[in-house]
C-alpha positions in Angstrom: 97.1 139.1 77.4 100.2 141.1 78.3 101.3 141.3 74.7 97.9 142.8 73.7 99.1 146.1 75.3 102.0 146.4 72.8 99.6 147.6 70.1 96.6 149.5 71.3 93.7 150.6 69.3 92.0 153.6 70.9 88.3 154.2 70.3 87.9 157.0 67.7 85.0 158.6 69.5 87.3 159.5 72.5 88.9 162.2 70.4 87.8 165.6 69.0 88.0 164.3 65.5 85.7 161.3 65.3 87.6 159.9 62.3 90.9 159.9 64.1 91.8 156.4 65.3 95.1 156.4 66.9 97.4 153.4 67.5 100.0 153.6 70.2 102.9 151.2 70.5 104.8 150.8 73.7 107.6 153.0 72.5 105.1 155.7 71.4 103.4 155.6 74.8 106.5 156.2 76.7 108.7 158.3 74.4 108.1 161.4 72.4 110.1 164.5 71.3 110.4 166.6 74.4 112.1 169.8 75.4 115.1 169.7 77.8 113.0 170.9 80.8 110.5 168.1 80.1 113.3 165.5 79.9 114.4 166.7 83.4 110.9 166.3 84.7 110.6 162.9 83.2 113.9 161.8 84.7 112.8 162.9 88.2 109.4 161.3 87.8 110.9 158.0 86.7 113.0 157.9 89.9 109.8 158.2 91.9 108.0 155.5 89.9 111.0 153.1 90.0 111.4 153.7 93.8 107.9 152.4 94.4 108.3 149.5 92.0 111.7 148.3 93.4 110.7 148.6 97.1 107.1 147.3 96.8 108.1 144.2 94.8 110.9 143.5 97.3 108.5 143.7 100.2 106.0 141.4 98.5 108.7 138.9 97.6 109.8 138.7 101.2 106.5 138.9 103.0 104.0 137.3 100.6 100.4 138.1 101.6 101.7 140.1 104.6 104.0 142.0 102.4 101.2 142.8 100.0 99.2 144.1 102.9 102.1 146.2 104.0 102.4 147.8 100.6 98.7 148.3 100.3 98.6 150.1 103.7 101.6 152.2 102.7 99.9 153.4 99.5 96.7 154.2 101.5 98.6 156.2 104.0 100.5 158.0 101.2 97.2 158.9 99.4 95.7 160.1 102.6 98.6 162.3 103.4 98.7 163.7 99.9 95.0 164.5 100.0 95.3 166.4 103.3 98.3 168.3 101.9 96.5 169.2 98.7 93.4 170.4 100.6 95.5 172.5 103.0 97.4 174.1 100.1 94.2 174.9 98.2 92.5 176.6 101.2 95.7 178.5 102.1 95.7 179.9 98.6 92.1 181.1 99.0 90.8 178.7 96.4 87.7 176.5 96.5 88.5 173.0 97.7 86.6 171.2 95.0 87.6 168.5 92.5 88.5 170.9 89.6 90.8 172.8 91.9 92.4 169.7 93.2 93.4 168.5 89.7 94.6 172.0 88.7 96.7 172.0 91.8 98.2 168.6 91.0 97.1 166.2 88.3 96.0 162.8 89.4 99.0 160.4 89.2 101.5 163.0 88.2 102.4 166.0 85.9 104.7 164.1 83.5 104.2 165.3 79.9 104.1 161.6 78.7 100.6 161.2 80.2 97.9 161.2 77.5 94.6 162.1 79.1 91.2 162.8 77.6 88.7 164.8 79.7 85.1 163.6 79.6 83.6 165.9 82.2 85.2 168.8 84.0 83.2 170.5 86.7 83.7 171.4 90.3 81.5 168.5 91.4 82.5 165.9 88.9 85.7 165.0 87.2 85.7 162.2 84.6 88.7 161.5 82.4 90.5 158.6 80.7 94.2 157.9 80.4 95.6 156.3 77.3 99.3 156.7 77.9 100.8 156.3 81.3 104.5 156.4 82.0 103.9 154.8 85.4 102.2 151.7 84.0 104.8 151.5 81.2 107.7 151.4 83.7 106.1 149.0 86.1 105.1 146.6 83.3 108.4 146.8 81.5 110.2 145.8 84.8 107.7 143.1 85.8 106.2 145.2 88.7 102.6 145.1 87.6 101.5 143.3 90.8 102.8 146.2 92.9 101.5 148.6 90.3 97.9 147.3 90.6 98.0 147.8 94.4 99.0 151.4 93.8 96.2 152.0 91.3 93.6 150.3 93.4 94.3 152.2 96.6 95.9 155.6 95.8 93.0 157.5 94.2 90.4 156.3 96.8 92.6 157.4 99.7 93.5 160.7 98.1 89.9 161.7 97.4 88.6 160.5 100.8 91.2 162.7 102.5 90.9 165.7 100.2 87.1 165.8 100.6 87.1 164.9 104.3 85.3 161.6 103.5 82.5 163.3 101.5 83.8 162.5 98.0 83.8 159.3 96.0 86.3 157.9 93.5 85.7 155.1 91.0 88.5 153.6 88.9 86.6 151.3 86.6 89.6 150.6 84.3 93.3 150.7 85.0 96.2 149.7 82.7 98.0 147.8 85.4 95.2 145.2 85.1 95.8 142.9 82.1 92.3 143.2 80.7 92.4 147.0 80.4 94.1 149.2 77.8 93.2 152.5 79.4 92.3 154.0 82.8 89.0 155.6 83.5 88.6 157.9 86.5 85.2 159.1 87.9 85.4 161.5 90.8 82.5 163.0 92.7 81.9 165.6 95.3 78.2 166.2 95.8 77.1 169.5 97.5 74.1 167.5 99.0 76.6 165.5 101.1 78.3 168.6 102.6 77.4 170.7 105.6 77.2 174.5 105.2 80.9 175.1 106.2 82.1 172.5 103.7 79.9 173.9 100.9 81.5 177.3 101.5 85.0 175.9 101.4 84.4 173.8 98.3 82.2 176.1 96.1 82.4 179.7 97.3 86.1 180.4 97.1 88.1 181.7 94.3 87.8 179.5 91.1 90.9 177.5 90.2 93.2 178.4 87.4 94.9 175.8 85.3 98.7 175.9 85.4 100.6 175.4 82.2 103.0 172.5 82.1 106.0 174.7 81.2 105.4 176.7 84.4 105.8 173.6 86.6 109.6 173.1 86.2 110.3 175.5 89.0 112.1 175.2 92.3 108.8 175.0 94.1 107.7 172.1 91.9 111.0 170.3 92.2 110.6 170.6 96.0 107.2 169.0 95.7 108.6 166.1 93.6 111.2 165.5 96.4 108.5 165.6 99.0 106.3 163.1 97.1 109.3 160.7 96.8 110.2 160.9 100.5 106.5 160.7 101.6 105.8 157.5 99.7 109.2 156.0 100.6 108.6 156.7 104.3 105.3 155.0 104.2 106.7 152.0 102.4 109.5 151.8 105.0 107.2 152.0 108.0 104.7 149.7 106.5 107.3 147.0 105.9 108.7 147.4 109.4 105.2 147.3 111.0 104.1 144.2 109.1 107.4 142.3 108.6 109.8 143.6 111.2 113.5 143.1 110.4 112.6 141.2 107.2 110.7 144.2 106.0 113.6 146.5 106.7 115.9 144.1 104.8 113.4 144.1 101.9 113.5 147.9 101.7 117.3 147.8 101.6 117.2 145.3 98.7 114.7 147.5 96.9 117.0 150.5 97.3 120.0 148.5 96.0 118.0 147.6 92.9 116.9 151.2 92.5 120.5 152.4 92.8 121.6 150.0 90.0 118.8 151.1 87.7 119.1 154.8 88.3 122.9 154.8 88.0 122.6 153.4 84.4 119.6 155.6 83.6 121.3 158.8 84.7 124.4 158.0 82.7 122.3 157.5 79.6 120.5 160.8 80.2 123.8 162.6 80.4 124.9 161.1 77.1 121.7 161.9 75.3 121.6 165.5 76.5 125.3 166.1 76.1 125.7 167.1 79.7 128.5 166.1 82.1 127.5 164.0 85.1 128.1 166.1 88.2 126.4 167.2 91.4 124.7 169.9 89.4 123.4 167.4 86.9 122.0 165.2 89.6 120.2 168.1 91.2 118.4 168.7 87.8 117.7 165.0 86.9 117.3 163.3 90.3 114.5 164.3 92.7 116.3 164.1 96.0 119.1 166.1 97.6 122.3 164.1 98.1 122.0 164.6 101.9 118.7 163.9 103.5 119.4 163.1 107.1 121.0 165.8 109.3 121.3 166.6 113.0 117.7 167.8 113.2 116.3 165.2 110.9 118.2 162.0 111.6 115.4 159.4 111.0 116.4 155.8 110.5 114.6 155.5 107.2 116.5 158.5 105.8 119.8 157.1 107.0 119.0 153.9 105.1 118.0 155.9 102.0 121.3 157.7 102.1 123.4 154.6 102.6 121.8 152.6 99.9 121.0 155.3 97.3 121.9 158.9 97.5 125.5 158.7 98.7 126.2 155.9 96.3 124.8 157.8 93.4 126.9 160.8 94.3 130.1 158.7 94.7 129.5 156.7 91.5 128.4 159.5 89.2 129.4 162.9 90.5 132.8 162.0 91.9 134.1 159.7 89.2 135.4 160.8 85.8 133.2 159.4 83.0 
């Protein structure tokens, strides 16, 4: 079944041209000709995706069913926090907190240009779309992390929508590519006015309409800060989920996951420098890696951030930015 995904026939009727049947191989799904700023976005996004895969698989390997429960709970908490953050940002900007605004604020699963989505219905109350190319699924499957990936897909969107809509919306993920039987993802999101009280209706449907942001406008300092916050938010929930469910064994699993992540990213970032003709330096890491090299400080000296620095960020800086290539 896994090999079936290596050559995917997409239904012709999903596209604007009914006669256009497109076949995507693994390489086509994950790679394309991109501008330099898109390559930087992809590199930072890959770090986020690999962080989850490395740590989640390590937790499951150590804890079995309890480890899986820890990962599932971590994803739920991450989705919940993301939903609350998105809702607050939308309302602070004077926008209507409906589903269209949410996806204009931040696309479901990520902004990476390698996503290939097809919109089926786009209204304030209903969002329906399918995903035919997903860099998240590609990385997880390529590295053997589909088990952890399925947990993320099963839990994230439900937690996100529930928090963003204050429990009034519904999410249905009828297909997802981390499941062996599926070759595309189908999202159906609902926010019915009939389920809202008068204040909620006003917040959701009587504010300023959303405006879609172009992809090229997303590679800004503000967006890079959001990428860093997403990475740390998910990492923090994985750390505390592992510690809560597995104790010291869970903390050890997170350390092993970070060690694996360091090894992968060290090689990936070197290749990125070779392919772009750039010199590996602190400035290079700031553009291609989502985290600052120093996370913990006197005011923010959390144990999970100390672990992250010891096993990942400091090691990357020493290995890549302080060594001659």
